[in-house]
N, C-alpha and C positions, 0 to 999 in steps of 0.2 A: 835422844836430845832435848833439852829444859822446852818445856813448853809454856811461857805467860810476859810480862811483864819485865821489864832485866832494871834495873836499876837506875840506867844509864836515858828510858820512857820514859814520854812524857802521856799521862793517863789520857785514851784513844773513848769515846765511849759508842768506839767496833769491838773495843774487846770487851771485860770483865773483868772479874775478881772472883777468887776460890768458891766465896759462898753462891753460886749460882747454883751448887751441888742440890739446893737447899730443899727444894723437889725429891730427890733422887728416890726415901724412903715409901714419897705419895705417887710416883710414877714409875715405879720399877717392875719391868715387865714378868709378869705371869708367865711360867707354864706349872702350872697344874693341870690336873688330868682329873679325869671323876676318880678315877683311881686312884690318887693322892687324896685326895680329899671330897667330898661330899660325894662320897657313896650313892645317897639316894635324888641324887641327879638323875633327870629326865633328859632322853635325848631331843632334841630339835632334828625334822628332817630337812635335810633341802630339797628342793622340788625346784630342777635346774630346768630352764625353759627357752637358752639360747635356741634348742634349732628349731622353733616355732614359735615364740614371743617377743625376742627377736630379730628376729629375720623378719621379720614386721615389719622393721624400722628402716624406713623408704632408701633405698641403693643395697639393700642389704642381704641380698635371696642370693643363697649358694646350689651347687649342686649336689650331688648325688654325693663327687665323694670328699670337696669338704666339709660337707655336713656329718661322714663318719670317721672324719680325721678326729672333726672337733668333737666329737663324742668319746672317742678314745681317751682326749683328753680328760673331757668331764669322769669317764669312772676313775685315768689316774689323781686323777683331785678325789676322789672319793666321796663322789654327790649322789645320794640317796635311789633319786629315781630321776630320770633323763624323760624330760615330753620332747619324743623324738619329729613331730609333727602331726600335722593333720591328712590322714594320706585319704579323704574321698577328695579333697582339693581339689589334686592332678597325679596320672598316674607318675609323673617321679616322686612326687612325698612318698606316695606310696611306695615304691619304687625302694626307698629312702629310709620309710621305718622296718621296712620289708628286711633290712641290710643292717641293720642300726641293731635288729633283735637276733637277726641271727649270728650277730660277730663281734659284739659289744659284749663283755661278760661285766656279773658286779651290780652294778642297781641297776633298777625298776627298772625297764620299759615302756614310755606311755604313751598309745594315741588320743588327743583332742576325740570329738565327732559330736553333731548337735544330737538334741533327744528324734534326730528320725529314725528310722531302722536301717536304710541303705548304708548311715556316714556309718553306725554300730559296726553292722558288717564289713567294712572296711576297715576299720578300725583294728576290730581281730583280724579278723586274714591279715594284717598286717605282722602283729605283735602275737602270732597265735606261738610261733618255733620261741620265745624270746624264756628263758629261763624263770623268771617275776616277771609276767607280763600285767597291762591294767589301759583297765575305758577310765577317758576323763570324757563322762559325757556333761551341758550343761544347755541350761535356760535363762533365757530374760523374768523377768519374777517383775513386769509391767502391773496397774491395776489395773491392765485391758484383759477381757479373760480370761482370767485367774484361774476357775477349774478348769476350762480348760490346759491349759498352763500344767494345774498342779498335775492333770492324771497325764500329758503324756512328759512330764519327768519322772514317775510311778511306773510307767509305758517303760522311758527309756533303759532304765537302771532296772529293770524287770527280766525285759530282752539281755543286758547287756548280762547280766549275771546265770542267763542258761548259756547262754555262749559258753563263757570260760566255768562253765560249771565242770568239768573235769579235768583241768589244770589245779596243779596242789598250789602252783606260786600262785591267782592271776588274785587283780584287785580292780574291785569300782571306786570309781571318786565321781562323786555332780559335785556343781558349781549355780546354783542362782545367782547369774549376769548380775551387774549392779545392785549386789546386794544390801548397802552401803545407804540406795537411797531406798531401800524396799520397806514400805511398810509394815515392823515388827511382829504381828500377830500369824500376819498369811508367811513369812520367815520360816517363823517358828513350825507354820503346816507343814512346809515343802523341804525343810532340815528333816523334821521324826518321818516325815512320811516317806521319803527318798530310804532312809535310812532303814526302816520297817521291808521299805522292795530289799535291801538291800549292799547299796551302800557303807564302806567301812570305810571313806575320809568323805566329806566335805567339804565342799571349799568358799569361803567366804570371801569373795574379788569384792573388793574398791574399785570398780570398772573405772570411773574417771578422776581420781587419787580426789574426791571431795573435802573428805573426811578429815580432822585433825584428830592428834591424839589419842586423844581422853573423850571423845564419838567414839573412834574405833575400838580402843579398847572396852568404852561398855560394852560395844554391841555385842563385840565376842564372851562379855562374861552376863549379859542377858543371854544368850545363847546359850552358856554352858547350863545357864541358875532355871531358861524356863521350856529347854524339849525334854522330854525324859527318858529319850533315849539316847541319848549324846553321848552316853561312856564307852557305846556302841560302834563309833567313831572315833576314827582322829581328826581334830579339827584343821583342818590349811588352811591359808589367808596365803593372795595377789591382790599386791597393792600395787596401783597407780605411782606416777612420781610429778603429777602434774601443777602438783603448789607443791613439790619439793618436800617431803614425810610422807616419802613411800617405805624407805628403812627405821625414822621413829615409829609411825602407824605398823610395822609388821615386831617390832622389838617388843610398843604396849600390845600387841596381840596377844606375843607368846609370855608373858607378866599374864595374862587372862583367859589362860589357859588351851590357845593353838601352840600347835607340835607342826605345824609343818609350816614351811614358808614357804614361797613359788617365791625364786628370780630370775635373775639372768645373771652374766657376764658382765661387769661394766656397766650394769645396771639399761642395759643395752632394748630397745621395748620400738613402738609407736608411740609417737606425739611425744611428750620427758619423758617413755620410759616409763620402766618396770622398776622392784627393789633391786638392789644392789649385791649381788652374790655375799662379792669381798666383804662389803660394810657390813653388814647383817655378820655372820661368822663370829668378822676382827673384832666387834663390839659384844658379844657372848664371849669366847676367846680372853678378851683384855680388859673388860672391864670385870673379873673374876668375882668381883670382893661385892656385885653390884647382881651380876648373874648366875650367882652361887647353885640357882638349883640346875642348872642348864644345859649345855654342852651339844657340840658336832662332832659330826667322824672324819671333816674335813681334811684332807693333808693340806696345811695351810700352805706349806712351802713349794704347792702347785701352783698358790692365786696368779704370780706375776706371771708367769712362764704361759701359764691358757688366755690369764687376760690379753696379750702381748699376740696369742694364735689369734684367738677372738679379733681384735681389731686389723690384725695384716686381713685375714680373709676373707672378714664380709669390708674392710673397706675402711672401714668411719678410725679416726684414730681419738685414743684416751685422751680426755681435754689435763695439763699440765696438773692440774692443778686436785684432782681427782683424788678422794681420799683412798690411803694403798697403793692403786695402781695408777696414778699419772707417776710424771716425769717425774714434778718434783715433792710428792712425797715423802721426802725423805732428805730435799736438799733444801740444804744452808747459802741463804745471804749476807744475811745482818748480821756485821761483827760479834756482836753480844752474846749471837745464838751460834756462832757458828764455835766462837771460842768455850761458850760450855761445853758443846757439843765433844769437841777436843779433851778437855779433860771427863768428861760425867757423862758420856750417852745418853743418860734417862734423864738431865737436865730438862733437856729440849724433844724430848721422845718418847713418847708412852708405850710404840712396838722396835720390835728388832725389825730390821731389814731382812735378816738375814728368815726369818718365821716366815715372810708370804713372799721367799723367792729372788728380794732385791740381793746385793752382795753384800751392799753400805751405804751406808748415809755417803752425800752427794757436800764435799762443799765445792761453792759456786763462787769465787771468788768475780770480784763487784768493787765499782766504788764506794762498798759500804764495810767493804772488808777493813779487818785490821789486823795490824804486823803476827797477831800469833798466828791469824790463819793461814794468813802470806811464809812466817815462818813453816810454819806446820808443811803448808805442803809444797815448796824449797825442798825440804828433807824429805818428804816422799822421792823425789826429783837425786837427790842424792847430794843438796848442796847444805852443805855446813857452814854456817853467816855467823860476825861476832854480831855486837850491842850495836857496834857503830856502824857498820857495816848495813845492819837491817835499815838504820833510820833511813841510809842514801841509793837503800834499794826501794823501799815503800816510797817515797816520794818519786821515784819514778816508776815508779808501777799506779802512783793516781795516775799520773798522767795518758796515762794508757788506758787504765781503769775506766778515765772521765770520756772520751774517746770511743767506748765497746763493752758493748752490754755485760758480755766477760772476759774472761781473761783465761786463756787458756797455758797449757805449760807449757806451747810453740813462745806464747808471748814472754813465758815468763825464764822462757834460755837464750832470750833475745837479751834480755833486761842483764840476765847475773854474766853473760859476752856481752856487753857497754861494761855495765858496771865491774863488776871482782873479777876476773879475768885482764879487763882493760886490753884488749888487743888491739892494735893501730887501726881503725880503716885505712884500706888502699885506693880504696874508692869512695866517694863524699858524695849522691844528690845533689846535687845544689839547689834544680827548679825540673817544673816540667811543664810546659804548656803540650795540649793535647784536642787538636780539629779532628771533627765526630759527624759525618751526615746521615741524607739516607741519599744522594748520589756522590758520596766522595769517595778520593775512600782512607780509612780513619789513616790521622799522622801525627805520629808525638814527637814531638821538639824536647832533648834532655841538656841540664848541663851537668857535667860531674866533673866535681874537686879532682886534681889526679898529683900525684907530688912536681908534675910540671905547675899547673897553675889547672884552673878551669875551662875544659873542653866541651865544645862545645856540635853534637852530633842531630839528626833528626834521617827519619825510617815513618815508611809507610806499613803496614799489613793489614791479617787477615781481621783483625779490630784491633781499638785501643793500647790491650792490655799485650796485644802480642810486638803491636806498633811500638814500643816504654823499650821494653825488649829487646827487640831490633838494633833500637837507639844506643841499651846501652852495651848492644853486642860490641859494635862499632867502634867503643871509649874502647869497653874492658880489655878486648881482643881474645873476647873466653866465651870460647861457645857455654851458652849456660841452657839448662832444662827447667822447664816450666813444671811443675807437678801437680799445683792447687790455689787456687786464689778465691778473696770471699769476699763480695762490695756488701758495701753498708755503708748506711747513715753516716755520720760525724751528730749531727744534731737531728733536733725530729723536723725541720723541716719547719716552713710557713707557708698559710695562705693554701692548703691544697682541703680542700672539701670535700666531703662524698655525696 
């Protein structure tokens, strides 16, 4: 089927010419792996905290079975570390972390604890049977009682190391909470001391989303330059999204020496959320020209399936325009964009939808769609139309599109029945009047044109729609079955204020 403007068509801003593919060479999706290129690339470890930090999203609490199910999907995604919970917080969380440790294979299983002995004991008790257990202990690094805080951090790491000493796969992670606002000299001291005590991962939390990328990148670089034993530990980052900078801060941290990113599916978490796993991973994968020195082991084709799983289980919808996993991430309603996508996907998409688990790009038919998009969709439905027919069909399409947000396949089928097959109507609705209220039975009066002229009938029903169909039944004398219906406003209305 030929796609594009024909000699009989007028140019339309909804369509575009073949030169739209000029971006192809710049945006062609890269499938290069570290083995095919950049053999010295360094791995960025993906630490998923959906089950711990994302669960702190209001209304997102999970039961044991739900946590276990999500953990198994995270393993399928091939995250490196799953932070399964905070065992000391409740018996339920302890049980969930224990089950995940026993039943989920592949990732390291991490448990969070404060720098308190009972917390660390509970954390180890929950994860000790995991093949690769990790204790993650943290303390606030405020200016108050610094000497006591420093000693607590050292003691906590020392105790965690003593508990896990007999386990060959165990690791200790330490976080100085709110590191982004901690005085640098003290931060260096805490990081150095906890590494000396046995921490193999030092996490730098941007707890309140305060810093901008240039500041956060410099912070990581300064830690690399000023902590003498930093090469004995992996630098991790945990960024919050209060200013919408969590992903940007995480990426600039990688450039400056971080090799672990703590993140959540769909960017969920307290307040404005956490670093979005899917955005960090796909930024590194897609921009191989820029991030050529780094890679992750994430199975990107599982991103959309687990995003949907997390959304359904936690009861938190993904915003439609969310990068990578939002419903509109690969949807196109502008005619120019639709034409470009039809001719060459790379014109307006830098990521292949299939690479992250979508089936294909979506062409959303709307008043902004052009003839090419309409012809393309009709072709997919099995209709071959001539240039003369498309003009007539397109005019009818715009009439429908102006009254609806989207034009669906059923609408196109109706248009094609009317405009192409030209089947004469046996019955045609001329007018309808509906009376409905709180204390009266819904009543509908219809006027239907038949071969004998306009016939008027009225009926009551369980609702206005039911009454309308019963009234039409009386005219047509044909039993009708209503399988579905939709109520939507033709215009946006006036005078309604919230």
